[in-house]
N, C-alpha and C positions, 0 to 999 in steps of 0.2 A: 182361595187363601187373600187375604187380607194385606196386601204389603204398603210399604212406604217408602219414597227414597229419602235416605240418609246424609246423603253426601253426591260428590262428584270427582271424575277423576281431571286434574287438570294438566297431564304430563305425563313422561317414561323418566325413569330414574337409572342410569346404569347399564352393564351390557346385557343384564340377564331378564330384562324385562319386566321389571317394577314397576308399579304405577305409583305415580303420586296423587294422592286424594285427601282434598278438603272437606269436613264435616260442616252441614247446614244448620247444626245446632252449635257447633263450635265445642261440643263435648267430644270426645274418643272414647272412651271408656267401655260404650258399650257396641265399637268395632271388635274390641278384643274376644269375644266370645262366637264370632263367625265362622263356621265351616264352609258356607256357601255362601255366593252372592247372584245376585242378576243383574246384569250390565244393562241400560236402556238409552236409546238414544230416538227420538220418535215413535217408530212404530216397530223397531227394530227390536229384539232383546236377545241376550245371550247370557247362559247359566256357566259359573265358574265354581270349582273348588277352589276355598282359601289355601294357600299351602305355609305362607309366612306373613306377617303382619310385624311392624315394626311403627313406633313413634318419633318423629323429627320435631323439631321445632315450629316448623310451619305446617305439620300435618301428619299423614301417614305413609309409610312406603309398604303396598301391598303386593303380593306374587300371586299370581293366579296360575292354576292348573292350564296350560297351555299357551300361554303367552309366555315367549320366552326369548325374546329378543325385542331392543328398543324399538325397532321398525313396528313391530308387530303392536307393542305398548301404545306408539303412537297413534295406532288408529282409535284407540278408544279414548283420545283427549275429549272431553265435554259430554262423556256418556254419564249417565247417573246408576248412583247403586241402588238397587231396591233389596230389600229384603221384608220378611216378614213382621206383622206389627210389632210385635213382642220383643225382636231386637233393638227396635226403635229407642231413641234417647228418654229416659225416664222423663216424665212431665212432672212439672211444679201446679201447683193453685195456680189458677186462671191462664195455663200453658195449653197450647193446641197444635196440633199438626197441622202443616198448611191444607195436605190432605184432606183435613176434617172439615175444614172452611169451604172448599169447594162443591157446589151442590147448594150450599146454604142460601135462603131468601134474605135480599136486603130489605129492610122493613124499616118503613120511616112514620114516625108518627109527630104530629105537630107540638110544640111546647105547650104545657098546659098553663094557662092564664091562672093569676090568682084571684080569688073571689073577694071582695070588700070582706070578709070577715078573716080573712088571712090563710083560710083553706083552700085548697085545689080540689076543683070537681076531679072524680073518678077520672082513672085514665080509660076506662071503657067507654065514656062518653064522647072521645075524641077518634075520629076515625084514622086508621092505618092504613097506608098504602105501601103496596110490596112493590119496591123499584125494580128488581130483577133477582136474577140469580147469580152467584157467584161462579165464575167460569174458572178461573185460576188465580194464583195468588204470587205476585212478581217479588221476588228480592231488589230493593232499591238502595241496599246500602245504608240511609239515613230511616228509612221504615219500608215495611212490607206494603205491596199496594194490592186491592182487593179488582179485579178485572171481573164487570158485571155486565150479563147481557139482558138489557130490557125487553121486556116484553114485544116490542116493535123490532126486535132483532140489532138494534144498535148497542154498543159496548162503552162503559164509562169506567173509570178509573177511579178508586177510593182511596186515598191513605188510610192504613191500619193505625191510626191512632187515636188515642182517647178523645180528641176534642171532637173528632169525626165521628166515632165507633161507639156506641153504647154497650149494650149486654149481648154478648155473645154466647148462644147456646147452641153448639154444635148436635147435640143430641135432640133437639128440637128442631133443628136444620133452619135458624134463624139468627140473624144478626143486625141489631139496631143501629139505624142511621139516627146521628143528632144532628147533621145539619144538611137542608137538602139542597142547599146552593153551591155544595159542593159538587154534586153530579150535575149543572145544568151549565 
């Protein structure tokens, strides 16, 4: 089953074991259809049936079967909520799930110099360099960051901003890097 993380538990609420939940996308409508969720933290995961869900001004309050006290609920703080991909937030044009970026190759191709005639040479004439593979995506508040593992095993972080990242092709598993200096 192809699943994705859609949110995180950030605390407990009340005396009956409700979980305070935040959405990674900032959207909450897609949570309402959930009947079952998987909570994950590190290599540990647990499945739960959803008993109740209600929207608050700061997120959601979720009641899961088997979590009936605030003490038990608190043990799930900082666990991620995973669901089948079809229950994720609907994507718009040019939007991607962070999970779809992991495993993509980060590719750099030098800028194409302009010829004296004003026409650029074909991009096929310029060599491209595989910088590495995206291994994780971090939410940094201001922007997402791509953690990239280079062929030598070292890791670098690239801001996922338009001035540094060009074409993103999750189907072809490629992300274009515009500025090489950002990884040096």
